[in-house]
Structures are given as C-alpha cells and as structure tokens.
PALUM-482740 format. One record per residue: x, y, z of N, C-alpha, C in turn. Coordinates in pm, whole numbers, plus 50000, padded with zeros to 5 digits. Layout:
BEGIN
XYZXYZXYZ
...
//
This chain:
BEGIN
652720712605720652730706105858652440691505853
653150683205918652920669805930652220666706047
651400653706052650750650606179651570650506300
652740645306274653610643406395654150656006459
653990667706378654420679706424653330687306502
652240682406499651000688006568650880685406710
651030693806805650810691006922649230691106974
648870684107084647550683807112647000698307134
647810708007186647300722507207646980729107060
647970725906972647720731306831646660725306760
646490712706785645320705506711643960709406766
643880715506898642540717906949642250733406892
642950740006847642670754506799642910754206661
642040763206585642120764006447643420772206396
644070768406283645270775706245644940790006202
645970797206190645690812306158645150813106004
644420825305984643910828405857645090832105767
645120827105648646100830905543645420833105424
645340845605363644600850405251643280846705233
642530846005340641250842405326640940828105332
641970819705356641900805205357642360799705503
641430792305583641780786605699642080771305691
643340765705705643530752405684643410744305818
642520734105808642370724805933643030711405890
644090709605961644810696505922644100685205986
644410673505940643630660905993643790659806140
644880664606189645060663706363643910672006412
643430683006360642330690406431641300682506455
640870672706387639770663806390640000650606469
641270648206505641610635406564640760631206679
640560639706767639830635606896638340631706852
637780636206753636520631106714636410617506641
637600612706602637690598906522636810598906417
636850607106317635760607406212636170596606111
635150591206051635170581305961635260583805812
634690595805784634580600705645634840616205634
635070621905512635380635605498634100643005536
632780636605530631700643905571631600646005718
632230635705793632200637405948633130648405980
634270649805915635170661805930634570673705899
633770674705792633210688605771632160691905864
631520682405931630620685806037631180694006146
632480691906175633290695706275634080708606245
633930713906129634560727806094633800738206153
634490747406225633660758406284633110768406193
631960772406200631260782306117630980777305984
630990763705951630570760105813629300751005821
628390755605743627070749005721626970742105580
626930729905566626940722505436625800726305355
625980728105224625080730805129625410721205002
624520712304976624780701404890624460706004737
624040718704733623700724004583622210720404532
621860724804416620590722604379620510712504248
619370709004214619120700404098618790707003982
619100718803966618800727203834619530722503705
619040724303607619650721003486620980727803454
621930722803379623270729503364624170725803484
625420731403477626370726903571626720738003668
626850750503618627300762003687626420766103812
625010765203780624020770803878623790759103984
624240746703974623970735804060625080733504175
625920743404177627140740804276626710740404424
627240730904489627320731504647628290738904702
628740738804821629660746904883630990738104918
631150727004872632370719604900633160716504775
634410717404771635330713504655635940701804715
636520694004630637460682704639638650683604557
639750685504630640980690104566640880701604471
640090711904518640020723004455639080725004331
638340712904312637430711604195636130705804246
635080710204165633780705204179633690691304121
633070682004196632730668204128631940669204006
632390661903893631730663303762630500653503762
629630657203845628450647103866627270655203918
626140653503871624950661303918623990651303987
623940638203936623000629003999623560622404121
624830620904128625770615404244625710628204346
624880629404443624870640204538626180641904617
626420655204641627750657904706627900652904851
626930650904917626980643505058627460630005041
626790622104939627230608804922628630606404887
629080616204792630560617004755631420618104880
631180627404969632020630805065632000618305175
630860612505179630820600405273631570588005223
631880588905092632730577905026634230580905039
634550593105094635990595305111636380592705266
637300581605279637690579105417638460589705474
638250593405606638880602205681640580601605680
640900589405655642370587105653642930592005527
642160594605427642670600005304642710614705302
642180621505395642090637305397643350641805461
643970650705387645250657405443644730668805527
643790677705472643180687805550642010692805488
641270701705557640140708605497640440724105498
640310731105383640630745005382639280751405379
639060760905487637810768205482638140782705430
637340784705311637530797705233636320807105280
636640816305352635480826605403635470840605321
634650841805244634350854205166635170855305040
635980844005001636640843704868638090847004872
638930841204787640360842504783640660841804635
641750848704602642170848304448642450835204406
641970832104276642060819404225641150809404244
639960811504336639080802904397637670809404338
636920800104241635640804304206634690800604319
634000811004384633170808804487631720804704455
631520805304309630120801404255628980809304332
629190820304370628170828204451627970825404596
629040815704643628840812904783629700822504866
629310824304988630160833005076631250825305161
630900812305166631790803605242631890790605158
633040785005141633260772005071634450763905150
634230750705157635250741805203635890734705102
637240731805121637830724705014638560713105083
638120700905038638770688405109639970684705010
641060684505075642490682305023642710668405054
642890659004971643330645405000644780642704986
645210633505052646760631405057647230625704922
648530628204891649040623204787649780609004817
650320603304703650940590104731650030578704679
650600566504702650000555004658649240549104787
647980544604755647230538004857646070529504785
645650519604871644510512504819643590511304940
642290515504932641280514105039640060508504995
639340504005093637870499205056637040498605191
635700500605159634670502305273633550492405244
633150485105352631940476905341631050482805466
629860485805421628850492605501627540482705516
627150480005635625990471305650625000479805742
623740483005702622830490205770621430484005784
620770486205884619400481305898618490489605990
617300491205956616510499406042615240489806065
614910488806206613750481806260612630492606283
611680491006215610460501206217609640498906317
608870507306377608000503906493606790493906458
606510493306329605520483406284605950469906241
607190466106265607850453906229608550453206103
608560463906009609150462605886610720465105914
611510459905810612940463405818613370470605696
614450477605695615010485105583616530481905590
616860469705533618370466705522618970472705407
620310475805419621130481405310622440475705303
623160476505199624590472905197625330481205095
626600484405131627340492505034628820487005019
629410486704913630720483804886631320494404810
632580498304828633360508704756634930505804776
635560510004666636990506904673637710519304611
638810521404643639570532604574641080527504556
641740530904450643150528804426643630542204383
644660547004443645210559604422646780558704413
647270565404308648760567604296648910582804288
650060588104261650230601304250649820606804123
649410596904019649020602703896647680596003858
647290586403914645930580603878644980577703997
643660576403961642750573904070641630563604005
641420552704063640390544204031639360542504144
638080544304124637170542304249635800536604188
635170529704283633880525504235633070522304364
631760521504347630900517304469629620511904412
629030502604503627660499104479626850499204597
625540502904594624740504104705623360497804661
622840490504751621510485004734620990485704869
619740493004880619120495405007617600497105000
616950495405112615420497205106615290510205209
614150516305186613750528405271612350529505289
611980538405357610460541805380610220556705356
609000560505355608380572605355608080576805499
608790586405560608450587705706607330597605706
606640601205593605470609905605604260601005583
604460587105583603280577905594603140571805711
601960567105752601650562305875600160560605905
599760556306023598440554206050597940566506142
596560569506117596070580106198594690584006163
594140594006205592750597706196592460607106075
591340605806010590800615605926589410618805948
589240631505934587880636505947587450647205850
586360648605808585720659205714584550665805787
584680678805805583570687405878583160697205788
581980702005812581460714305742581700726905829
581380738105792581780750205852581150751505985
580200743506021579610744406153580260736406250
581170727306199582000718106294581280704906290
580300703206227579620689106211580430677706132
580630667606194581390656606123580600650406019
581140650905896580550645905771581040632405740
582360630805769583010617705733584160616005858
584360602505891585460599505985585930586405928
587410585105948587920571605901589310570905973
589800558805973591010555206026592010552905901
592950560405902594020559305777594970549305830
595280539305721596260530605722597080531005603
598330538005628599270541605500600630535205521
601240531805407602670527205411603380531305284
604550535305295605310538905180606720532905195
607010524705090608380517905095609080517104956
610420518304949610990518804839612460510704844
612930508704733614330502204723615130509604613
616390510504636617200517904545618540510604531
618930509604406620210504504368621080514004293
622420516204336623220526904276624440521204253
624990522704128626490517904095627190530604042
628400533604106629220545404053630650540904020
631280547303940632650544703905633310557703852
634670558603874635420569203825636920565203793
637470571903698638910568103664639570580903627
640660586103693641390598703656642880594303620
643440601203532644890598403478645320612003409
646570612803395647370621503322646940620803161
646640632403104646310633002975646800646902908
647610646502802647950658302734648370670802801
649180667702920649820676102999648970679803105
647770675003113646710677403216646260666503293
645180666303355644500655803430643150652603374
642720641803333641530636803278640790628803371
639380631003399638660623303478637400619703419
636930606303420635720601803377634830594903472
633630597103480632820590703579631530586203533
630850577103597629670571203542628710567903668
627470568103643626490564103751625310557303690
624710547603747623430543003722622650539003834
621430542903835620520542003954619100537003907
618540528903994617100525103990616500525904115
615360532404114614650536404233613290532504218
612720523204306611290518804299610500522004434
609420527804410608560532604532607180527904527
606600524204639605270520204645604530527604765
603340532504747602670538504857601230532104841
600880527604958599400521904969598580529005086
597390532205070596560538905174595210530305171
594540528005298593290523205299592660531005416
591590539305374590810545805473589590538505512
589510534405646588290528105694587300535205758
586150538905705585170549205747584560543705874
584200553205956583570550706073582180558006067
581080550706076580980536406095581210530005966
581650517005969581880509005848580550505305785
580740496805667581900490105627582660497105514
582220509405468582690516905367584190521005390
584930519205274586320522605274586790529905130
587910535205147588580539805018589970535805013
590470533204888591830529104870592600537704792
593920538704804594790546104712596090538504706
596360534504572597760527304544598510535204439
599840537204475600670545404389601980537504375
602470537904240603710530704228604710539804140
605920539304157606790546204075608100539304048
608600539503925609840532903894610710541503800
611970544603855612830555303800614180549303770
614570552003649615830548003594616680560303576
617930562003625618690574303588620140569303569
620690575303458622060572103412622780585003396
624190585103406624970596603395626380593503348
626860600303246628310600503216628920614703220
630130613803289630730627903294632250626103257
632780636703214634320638303193634710651603189
635860654103268636520667903267638030666503267
638530677503221639980677203184640550690403232
641640689703313642110703003383643640702503346
644080715503313645510715803272646050729903313
647180731003385647890743803414648670747503294
648290757003208649150759803099650220770503129
650380772903249651480783403289651440783803438
652380790803498652520791103648651280798603701
650500806003618649270813203689648110810803595
648090802003506646830799303418646410785203415
645240783403420644650769203424643450769003361
643320759003264642070756303186641250743703233
639950744603207639170733903267638110732903175
637740719203120636720716303035635930705003088
634660704303062633950691703124632610689303012
632220677903026631120672802954630220663803030
628950665403032627920657403116626810653803026
626520641303041625200635702970624500627603074
623330630603091622440622803186621030621303110
620450609803150619120605903109618220600203226
616980600403207616150596003325614750591503262
614250580303298612860575303276612220575603418
610840580303408610140579203534608650574703507
608350564003545607060557003524606220557803653
605090564803647604230566603766602750562703743
602170555603838600770552503816600130552003949
598800557303954598160558704084596630553804059
595960546804148594600544404138593800546804286
592870553804274591880556004392590490551804361
590060544804470588740539804466587940541404593
586740547804585585890549804696584460548404631
583800536604641582600534204574581510543804590
580970548204481581030540904346581930549104263
582950556504315583830563704218585230557404210
585700559704102587180554504083587980564403986
589250566304033590040575503952591420566703919
591940569403803593320562403770594100573303716
595350574303739596110585003675597580579303637
598130581503526599470576803497600250588603419
601620586503452602490596303384603830588503356
604250590303230605540584403184606260595003134
607480596103183608330608303145609720600903098
610300608302995611640606202961612470618902959
613550618803017614260632203038615620631402996
616380641102923617720641002895618360652702902
619720653902935620360665202947621830663402893
622320673202816623750673602767624440686602804
625480687202869626160699302913627590699702887
628020710802823629340713602800629810725802853
631020727402925631390737802993633040739102986
633490752102966635110755402950635230767603025
636410766703113636730777903190638250781903171
638760793703188640120798203178640260806903311
641250802403384641530809603507642920814803505
643030828603525644380835403516644490842803656
645610838803714645950844703841647120854403815
646620867803804647650877603774648760879703887
648180878304009649170880404137648450873204246
649120873404363648630868404484647360875204525
647050886004471645940896004515644920897404401
645110891604291644170894304174644120883804088
642750878104049642890867603956641390869203873
641400862403761640180863503674639890850703619
638530848703604637950836503535637090839903439
637160833703322636100834903207635790821303155
634710821003088634250808603019632870808202966
632440795402924631060795402872630440781202905
629300781102897628490767702902627430766902812
627200755002755626060752602665625340739902715
624100739102696623360727402741622070726102644
621770713002624620560709502555619810700402650
618380703602680617600694802765616330692902688
615760680402722614620677902675613660669102757
612260670102738611440660102821610350656502723
610040642902740608790637402672607810633202790
606530635602778605620631702891604330627602830
603640616502876602540612002844601770610202964
600390615302971599580616203097598200610103067
597620603503153596200599103147595500601203267
594300606203259593410606803370592150601203340
591740590503415590370585003389589510585203513
588310590903516587390592503614586100584503587
585910574703666584680565203658584560560003514
585640556703468585710549803318585690560303203
585670573003239585730582003130586920591303131
587600592003018588910600103012588670614303019
589530621203090589440635403125590620642203069
590280652602982591450661502909592080669903014
593390668403023594220677503104595010686603013
595160699303055596120708002964597450703702976
598220700602864599450698902848599760684002908
598710676102867598880661502925600070654202845
600100656802715601200649002638601930660902544
603210661802590604070671602545605530665602527
606260673402446607690672402432608270687202444
609080689202540609680701302574611210700402540
611740711302471613220711902446613710724702486
614920725502535615540738002578617050738702540
617390748802459618760750202419619140762902496
620310761202572620730772102670622230774502647
622670787902650624130791402639624380801502752
625490801602805625900811202901627330815402894
627610828602879628940834202892629100839903041
630390839203098630520845403233631910849503238
632130858303349633520864303364633470867703520
634500865503598634630867903726636050873703768
636140883803841637350889403900637370890004055
638420884404103638550884804239639820893304275
639600903504363640690913604402640800914004562
642060914304595642220915704736643290927804755
642610940004781643420952704775644120954404909
643540948205010644270949205133644210933805203
645110932205306645010919405372643620916105423
642750927405471641630924805541640320925705451
640520928805306639460931005230639490922605102
638420914305062638350907404931637100912204852
637160914804735636220918504646636090910504526
634890904004494634600895104397633520900804308
633870903204176632640908904092632590898003980
631380897103924631150887303821629870892003742
629860886403610628630888203527628510876503439
627320872403436626900860503349625710865503268
625910861603146624790864903043624300849802988
623030849303003622200835702969621180838702860
621250829702748620210831302658619770816902651
618430814802624617740801002611616650802102507
616400792702432615310788602356614430777202398
613280778602438612340768902483611200766702394
610950753102357609930750102265609140739002323
607800737502285607080725402334606210721602203
605930709802193605010703002089604140693102149
603090689402075602130681102128600880687202166
600370686702296599190693302332599300707802339
600580713002361600750726502362601920730002268
601710739402181602680742802076603140757302104
604340759202147604910771502161606330773402153
606850783702144608380787002133608590800302190
609650801302277610030814402338611660815902345
612100828202336613520830302368613730838802479
614610836702587614730842502696616240846102707
616530859302749617850864002774617800872202908
618840868802980619100875403122620480879403148
620940889503209622090893703247622150890303414
623160885503465623150881203608624430886603657
624500898803710625580905403782625620899803927
626870899903979627170895504116628260904704172
628210908204303629180915104390629270908704519
630550904104555630770898004701631900907604754
631660911504866632700918504949633000912505086
634280910905135634380905505247635400913305327
635120918705459636070925905525636350918405671
637620916705677638030910305819638980918505883
638280927605980639090936706049640230931106144
640030917506190640660911106274640360895806261
641160888206312641160872606285639810868806339
639030874406434637820868406492636600874406432
636730885206344635450890406302635600891406148
634360890206088634250890205953632960895305913
632810905305810631640910405758631490907805614
630500900605561630300896205432629070903705376
629110908405241628200914905158627950908405027
626750906604989626440900204843625320906704781
625440912004667624500917204594624440909604455
623280903204423623310895204307621810893604243
621930893904112620610890004044620540875104020
619650867204062619520852704041618380851003953
618410842103849617440839003757617320823303777
616030819503817615830805603835615620797103700
615640785003720615430776603584614080771203601
613370771303483612050765603465612100749603499
611280745403583611090731303625610280723803522
610990714303448610180707603342609060700203403
609020696403538608010691303604606800698003606
606950712303586605930721503590605070720503462
605720715503350605190716103218604110705603200
604090695003287603350683303265602410682403388
601290673403363600280671903477600750663003591
600200664003708600570656003831599360653603896
599400645604014598280642404088598500638804226
597540639704319597480634204450596080631304478
595970618304434594430612004428593760612204563
594430607804671593790606204789593500620304845
593930630404798593480644404857592530650904736
592470644204623591550650404525592260661504440
593630663704451594290674104399594890669704245
594420675204146594920671804007595540685603964
596920685703925597500696803880597840695303727
597390705403640597650704703494599050710003493
599550707803344600930711803313600740724903246
601710732903236601810746203177603270748103119
603560747102990604830750202941604940765602925
603920773302913604050787802897604430795903015
605730793103066606370798803187607340807703176
607700818103239608930824503250609700821703373
610970820703373611700818403509611630829103603
611520825403732611520835503832612790842203844
612900856703864614080863603879613990870504013
615210871204080615550876604212616640884304213
616400898404273617570905904316617760902204465
618760898904512619040895004648620260902904702
619960908304818620950916404898621050908005040
622550906305060622800898205183623870904105256
623700904805395624680909605484624950899305586
626280894105619626400884805719627620890305809
627420887405924628400888306039628910877006105
630160873806113630700861106169631650865006285
631580859206395632340860206510632820847706561
634370846606586634940833906626635090836306776
635100827306862635380828007002635770814907051
636390813707163636670800907243637430791207142
638370797107065639360788106984638370782306886
637430774806901636720766406800635290771506784
634710781006854633440785206860633140796606737
631990796906695631600807606604630230808406599
629780822006553628320826006543628480835406409
627330831806322627190839106213625640843606196
625460855606182624130862406161623970868306024
623030863205943622900866305816621370872805788
621370884405721620110891905680620000890105526
618990886005463618830886605322617430892305291
617460898905167616240905005110616130900704970
615070894804931614900891904798613720900104724
614020904604612612930913404527612680902704418
611450898804405610990887104316610220894904189
610590887904077609800892403956609400878003886
608190876903825607500865803780607630853203868
607120856203991606980845104087606200833204018
606610821404036605940809003985605120803404100
603960802804092603120796004192601820790004121
600880783804206599740779104140598740787904096
598240787903980597190796403931596010789203842
595020792903815593920787303733594430787403590
594230776003524594480774003386593140767303320
592670774703210591400768903146591880760203023
591210747503015591520739702903591250746402782
591830743802661591640750202526590240747002463
589710735102504588540732302453587320735602546
587600744302646586560748202731586500738802844
585680741602939585350732103056585850741903185
585770733603291586230739103424587740740703430
588240750903502589630752803511590400743003600
591780741603587592480733303665593580742903729
594170738003836595280744603894596420740003821
597390749203798598490746203722599650756803766
600840754503753602010764103773601910776103672
602140787103721601990799003638602810811603702
603020822003623603630832803681602620842003740
602780845303858601710854503929602120868603959
603320873103911603710886103935604760888404028
604930899804089606090904204175605880900304318
606940900604384606840899804538608210900504597
608360897804741609390900204810609560888904909
610860887004978610930877905085612130884505171
611990884505309613110887805403613310876905486
614590874105517614990862805587616130866305691
616090861505809617190862605923617620848805952
618940846105953619610833705972620580833806079
620700823906142621810822106242622420809306249
623720807006248624500794906245625450797006351
625640786806441626670787206543627380773406571
628430774406624629120763306675629570766406817
629240760406923629540763207067630200751907125
631540752307140632380742407226631900742707371
631740732007437631310731207572632350728107677
633540727507632634600724007729634690733707862
634640747107806634570756107925633490757408014
632420750807959631190749308054631140735708132
632210728208130632350716108206632010704308129
631710704007998631320691707935632710689507831
633720681607872634810679107796634590672507672
635080677807556634960671907430633510672907374
632740682607425631290683007373631110695207295
630180694907209629870706207108628470706807081
627960719607072626620722107031626570730206905
625900724106806626020732206678624510733206639
624180745306564622840746606523622750756206421
621530757706367621120769206273619630770906284
619280783406241617740785506242617490798006146
616330799906106615990809606030614560814006036
614060826906026612930830106001612660838005884
611470838005825611160844405697609740850005689
609700861005619608470866305571608450870605423
607300868305370607190871505224606030876805172
605780881405067604620888305025604370885504863
603480879104810603050880004675601440881704673
600950883704550599470885804526599020871704483
597810868404560597200856604506596620857804381
596690849604285596110850504153594700848104160
594010841404262592570838804251591900850804331
592370854704434591570864604516592080879304501
593340880604460593910894204446594410898704575
594410891204694594900895404820596300892404831
597050898304917598420895104953598550884005044
599560875905022599710864805115601250860305097
601620849505198602960845205171603360836805041
604610835505011604820826504893604520812904932
603720804404848603310790404883604510782604905
604250773904998605410763805058606500768905145
606450781205177607530788805263607360783205399
608520781005461608510777505606608710790505678
607750794905760608120806705853609410805605928
609500793705991610650790906093611130778906049
612490777106066613240764206043614320765106149
614720753806208615780752706297616400738606305
617530735706340618280723306366619190724606471
619440715306566620380713906671621010700806662
622370701206687623120688506715624010690006835
623820680206935624720679607048625610666707036
626900667107050627830656307030628950657907128
629320646507192630450645507279631160634607244
632550637307237633640626907213634090622607336
634240609307349634660602207473635900592707432
637110598807402638240591007347638510579307437
638530580207564638970570607643638110557107634
637010557407593636150547007553635870546007396
636670551707323636420550307178635090551507120
634310561007179632860564207137632640578307147
631560582007080630900594607075629500592807094
628750601507143627330601707156626650616207139
625390615207124624770628807100623310627907064
622730638007029621410639306988621160650206866
620430645406766620180654406645618710658506654
618420671206661617040674806650616810684106516
615920679206435615490686906309614160691806332
614220704406333612980712506385611860710806298
610590709906363609460710406277609090721406199
608390720306104607920731506005606490731705962
606130742105918604820743805860604810751105719
604050746005631604080751905496602720751905456
602250762605348600860764505319600860765405169
599770759005101599660758604948598200764104917
598270772704815596880779804771596690774704641
595340769604632594960765204496593760771104460
592990769804343591830776404291590710775804399
590380764404455589270761904539589660755604662
590930756904707591450749604827592710757004875
592890756405016593950759605091594400749005182
595690744605160596320733005234597340736405326
597410733005449598440735305537599140721805581
600390720405567601040708105604602010712705724
601950703105833602660705505954603480692005977
604740693006012605660681706044606310685506176
606140676306271606770679206403608170676506407
608840680306517610410679806533610840663206526
611880661606468612350648506445613740646906521
613650638706640614770637906717615400624706720
616800624006712617570612506697618760612406787
618550605306900619670601806989620540590706927
621910592906952622830581706880623950579106976
624650567506933625870564807001626750558506890
628060561106893628910555106780630080550606851
630530537606837631530531206893632610527906787
633920530806819635030527706731636040520906789
635940508506824636900500306890638250499906820
638340500806691639610500906619639230511306503
640330517506458640400527806339639570522606225
639610509906205638950504706078637510499106100
636970500606234635750493706255634890504206331
633740506706291632760516306357631300508806367
630570510306478629320506606503628530519706538
627450522906473626600532906514625210529206536
624530532606641623030529406666622410541806691
621230544406622620310556206631618990551606671
618280559006745616970558506767616170570306695
615970567006572615360578106486613830580606520
613380593306515611970595506548611680591806685
612630595806775612360592306922611170598206984
610710609006932609450616606981608190611706903
608290602606811607080598206731606380608406668
607270617706596606600628806536605500623806441
604580632406403603590629706297603480640106203
602740637006094602690646705985601160648905956
600810662505970599280664805958599120674005842
597900670605769597380679405654596020684305679
595890697705661594490704305678594110710605550
592970707705495592510712505362591260718905377
591260733805347590200741505347589470742105215
588400734905201587790733505062586600743505043
586610750604935585550758304899584620752304795
583480758704771582470752704669582910756704535
583860765104516584320769404385585430778204399
585830786304298586940795404324586900803004447
588020804904507588080811904640587550825004640
587740832204520587300846804519585810849304515
585030839304471583560841904463582720831504533
583380821704609582650810004670583070808804809
582020804904895582200803305043583070790105071
583700790805195584240778905260583200768605277
583490755805245582580744105229582910734605348
584050728305344584390717805430585890720105475
586230713705585587710712305639587970697605644
588990692305590589350679305593590780679305666
590960668605752592090669305834592590654305831
593940653205803594460639505807595810641105888
596040630805982597220629906054597750615606033
598980615606000599860603505979600760601206089
600540592706190601270591206308602410580106275
603740583106320604890574006297605420571206437
606070560006451606880557006566608180555806548
608980553406665610440552006657610980540906564
612240544606514612920534006430614340532506488
614750519506519616140516006561616860513506432
617970523006423618800521206308620230518706339
620820508406269622240503506310622900504506181
624240508506203625250508106085626580503006125
626970494306060628410487106060629270490605964
630400497205982631310501405885632650495205908
633230488705806634570482805805635370488705690
636460494205722637380499105620638580491105603
639170490405483640340481905452641400491905385
642530489005431643660496905373643850511605433
//
C-alpha cells in the first residue's frame, strides 16, 4: 500500500490483523508529524516499549523492537537511542506482532514491534542542539550530529554526541539524626550537586557479502561524573564533605551476517566484543574522621552466536542455534579510615566466566486464531575468581518456555506464558562498593549462584474505538536462590560486612495495566491519553532476622501517564508526561533504608513549522519533586540489637527548562 493510496479515514484506523502481524503504515502516524521511529512507536496502540537489559551475552538482553526484522548488533548502544536516530521519513511501516508469528523469534516477549525502513537510495542527516536551564543557574548543553547513506544494497551511518547532564537525585535540603525518643542529635543543611559529561561516537556499515548481508558496527563512549556534598551542621561551624568522581570508557565492535539459503531457510551469525574501564574515587570528611574509597575496574566480553531459521510452512517454523561467551572483570579496591587501611572481602579480584548455550524454538499456528511457541535453552557456565577470593564453580540450567496466544476476534486477545528464567550474576556484586555520606560499605562476594524464577503470566488485551486498547497482565514468580544483601565475615576475622548473597526462596505477584485512550470521541480532537501501572507484592526470608519481608528494592506501585494532543493546523503538539513517584526499601545487617521519589511532571510543546525543522520546549520537574532517604540504624545486627537512631535526608530539586532544536537534511 502506498502513501498516496491511503485515505484519511484509512490512516486513522489500524489495518486488519494478518497472521498475528498488524502493519501500521507511515500514513497512520501522519497527523502526529513524528520526527523519529521512536516517536512513531509511542503512537502504536497497545505497545509499551522495552529497551532490554544489560545482562551478559546477546540472547537474554533483547528488547521488544526489531529493525528490518533483526535485532541491532549492539548492547552498549541502547535501543531507544538507535530508534531516535532513524528519521520518521525513512520508515515505511511498523509491524506489531502480538503473541508471535511463524518465522519471528519473540525472544520470550509477548508483543514485539518491527520497524521496516524504506528501500531505495537516500542520503539524510540530523543536527540536534539541546540545552537545559536548571533552577540553580547551571546549564546542560548538548549537540548531536548524525548521517545516513542508503542504497538498495548498502548502508553507511554514523553519529557523534557530546552533552552534559545532571543527577536529578541531588539537590539542597535538610538532614536530621534523631534517637528513638525523637530527640534531635544532629541537624544540617545539605548542599549537593551531581554533574556529568558524555561523549559518544557510533558508526555502522552494511553491504552484500557471500550471498547474504554483512553489517559491522562500532561505538566508543566516555562518561565523566562528579558528585559533591557539603553538610553544614546547625548550629555551626561544624560541617562534613563528600566528594565522588567517576571516569568510564566503553568500547564495542560488532559484526553480523544474514543469508537466506533457500525460500524458507535463513542463517544468522554474529560476533560482539566490548570492553570497559571504570575508575571511581570518593572521600568523606567530618572532623576528626576521614574516609577514602577507590575502585578501579576493567571489564571485557566476547560473544559469538549463530542461528538457523526454517519456515516449514506459513503456519509452522523452527529456529535453532547456539551462543558462546567469555567475560572477565579485574577489580582493585581500597578503603582507608582515619589513615588506616581496612580489609574488605573480595577487594582485589579477577573473575572469569565461560558460558555456552544451545537453544531451539518452534512456532505453530494450528488455527487462524491460535499461535503456540515452545522453546528450550540449555546453559552451562564456568565461573572462577582469583586474588583475594579463589574459587571455581560450574553451573548448568535448562530453561523451557511456552507461549500461547488466542485471538477469538480482531478486538480481543488472550496471551499465556510459562517460562523458567535464570538470571545472570552481576559482576558488580563480586567487588566492594561504597556510599560514604550514608556510611554504607558493601563488600564483594564472588561465591554466588544466579537467581532462578518460574514465571506464569496471563494477559488480556481489548481493542476499542479504532485506535484504543487496554491490556491487563497478571504474573506470578516463584524464586530460587534470591540474591540480596546478607552478612559476610572477613576470612581473617573481625566485624561482618554487608555483601550480596543468596538468601533462599521467595515469590512475587504482579498486576499490570497498559492502555491507549483516544480522546476524539470525548471532544478532544487529535488527543490521546496513554499510560501504564503496576502493583506488586513479594516475600523472602530476611537473612539477618529470619522474618519474612518484601524483596529489597521492589516498588510496590509504579505508574506513568502521557497526555498529548496534535494540532496540525498550527504545526504543533502539546502535552504532559507524568512519571509516577515510587518507594523502595533496602535491608542491611544493622540498617533499614527507605528511599522515596515523588512524581516527575513534564509539560511540553513541540512546534514543527517545516517537515525538516522541529523545536521542542519542556518544563521538566514542574512540581519540584524531591528525593528522600530514611535510615533506621541499629546498634548492631538487627536480630539481636535495638533501634538506635533515625537519619533522614531530603534532596530538593527545582524545575528545569529544556529546549531541543532538530534540523534534518535529505
């Protein structure tokens, strides 16, 4: 279907479902005047973007968006950034795959979007200039250049970004320390600031090779961050200072090759190499005490993956393949308290992981209304550490998966998922870390098993009013080897430290809702309300007290809302984003910490006087939300010692005026 053949009426309504795939042509998004593929995805009914995870390997890090039927061969270049670099004018359509379709690897997702770009020859470029005017007078300017040259057979693209940013969890506010009777022991005014700069260069080249298509990509990033805090005590003149700095370099090289070896067979191979250095230092001073902490890490990953896809018929397809990876981390840590070195468990270690995975998937569509996907992955890995902690372990896991989708009519769909998930060990848990201003030192622990989950999911989706949809999802997780904070004792004796560890079994229940509500029928022409929300409950056994509690860091409630209205007659759109506040709680050996963040509200207006020019203005943090931390401190381990003090910190932030000017070429 060409754009000229699409009437306004047809463009306003989604096209019919064909074999589980709903195509949304570019004309469907025309009234919204999108600038990028990401803008278009935000308007797809019933779709909630998932950028994937940062786990090691390639298969388990998938997001829920494909580009021309394939996942981008990059892990450090996040999916959202890639989609924002694709101009809307280069997108032919977006296919929404709900519940699976033969020949498409859903990677365990129940809904996936595929961005299909136009064929032919084109040259395009983008220049973006941004700046944020912060309430305290600071500025956060940034600039981005990118260019793309496409023909039917080749693709050359590159981009460069340099920008400054801030930590919106920093700000000025009150601090108090009280005893259990409510008597104030300390009071102070907090003055904090967190700023950073980031420079990123990316490039990619794709061309025909050996009867298939080869693509190579590269990325280099430098990120520097500084945090400063001064606590002025009341009454003065006593004060405390905290200074933290971090310098990260990250590089990545990727290559993949795809070839159709027959009318129903396709092979795909990829290789990915990445490395990272991370130098962190912190110093805390409150006379007569001083603490300094430093951690230097080097991290590397090599991944190879190959898949074979065979489509037996329009209703049945198979995929099989394997993945191998080698990961390593070297870390050196130092903690000095009042001039004396303190021994930390796993302060200086080298960790290596060799991992292999074999997998197979079958997708069957026995009826026009029913799709079934079954899969099995078998993973084996060998993890070893040397240095302060010497150990070696071999782990093996089978990970079955079942997805079933029933669409009794075009407006209703029921999706079911049963899967065994196996988490990856976070190398960051293997080494020590700190938060000096709150007095929290966390030791490393290489002797961990990955967390395993059995998850059962049931979802119901209802389409209405042409472009409206609502999806309700229920999930139940049965946990084994939950990873959480637990006490670890130094090998040479002495007081225990908090460290990551396996604390046993548990469960989590979650209910989620996602909706798209067009408001034309309610009198607001061109307007839409889109949102999502979730509630959760969980239970694990606290390793210190033996009592049951929530999983640490869990948000009991999350929600987000976006209202947007297109005004084509004035070439603009306006709206409000609201990112719901949340609460999370952490449990340590002698402390319980609660963190609360209030709702973040962003009204915006976007003006597009020409198709190649866009100006966007936002008032970020319009409600001046703040971040609050409450620490309940015990005189010793919580199971045998009473509550001693309550420390509260509140970091107050003001509004930020953010402006973005975008000019496209070609």
